[in-house]
C-alpha positions as a Python dict, from the first residue, in 0.01 Angstrom:
ca = {
    (1, 'M'): (0, 0, 0),
    (2, 'A'): (78, -344, 140),
    (3, 'L'): (-148, -489, 410),
    (4, 'P'): (-2, -785, 601),
    (5, 'Q'): (-186, -1112, 654),
    (6, 'G'): (-392, -1097, 973),
    (7, 'A'): (-432, -717, 973),
    (8, 'G'): (-798, -641, 1025),
    (9, 'G'): (-889, -1006, 976),
    (10, 'L'): (-723, -1044, 634),
    (11, 'Q'): (-666, -1409, 552),
    (12, 'R'): (-369, -1333, 326),
    (13, 'E'): (-128, -1053, 244),
    (14, 'S'): (-320, -788, 49),
    (15, 'V'): (-282, -451, -123),
    (16, 'A'): (-494, -135, -90),
    (17, 'L'): (-507, 29, -434),
    (18, 'C'): (-547, 391, -325),
    (19, 'H'): (-549, 515, -686),
    (20, 'Q'): (-850, 294, -774),
    (21, 'V'): (-1132, 432, -558),
    (22, 'T'): (-1466, 251, -583),
    (23, 'T'): (-1797, 332, -417),
    (24, 'L'): (-2020, 61, -270),
    (25, 'D'): (-2384, 53, -169),
    (26, 'R'): (-2370, -15, 207),
    (27, 'G'): (-2707, -190, 180),
    (28, 'K'): (-2541, -468, -19),
    (29, 'L'): (-2277, -534, 246),
    (30, 'T'): (-2402, -815, 467),
    (31, 'E'): (-2136, -867, 733),
    (32, 'R'): (-1828, -694, 871),
    (33, 'L'): (-1522, -912, 830),
    (34, 'G'): (-1278, -692, 1020),
    (35, 'A'): (-1128, -349, 1063),
    (36, 'L'): (-776, -223, 1004),
    (37, 'P'): (-578, -104, 1305),
    (38, 'D'): (-544, 274, 1335),
    (39, 'D'): (-184, 286, 1208),
    (40, 'L'): (-265, 100, 883),
    (41, 'L'): (-591, 289, 837),
    (42, 'G'): (-395, 615, 868),
    (43, 'Q'): (-152, 498, 598),
    (44, 'V'): (-441, 406, 364),
    (45, 'S'): (-603, 742, 435),
    (46, 'K'): (-276, 919, 350),
    (47, 'G'): (-251, 719, 26),
    (48, 'L'): (-606, 818, -69),
    (49, 'R'): (-533, 1188, -4),
    (50, 'I'): (-219, 1169, -219),
    (51, 'A'): (-399, 982, -500),
    (52, 'Q'): (-679, 1241, -501),
    (53, 'D'): (-437, 1536, -469),
    (54, 'L'): (-598, 1654, -143),
    (55, 'S'): (-423, 1850, 128),
    (56, 'P'): (-383, 1678, 470),
    (57, 'D'): (-672, 1871, 633),
    (58, 'E'): (-935, 1806, 362),
}
């Protein structure tokens, strides 16, 4: 899913690869760079549910 430059503090146009889920250790994250607006976050969430074959309420 395409993420436009500036969304959530992104410095350039980016892509969320919903089919390539990776886990991260939160202890290794040092600073928050931004947050996606609710509409884009909802689209990423929908893409993740589709990629993982989950129903909308799971």
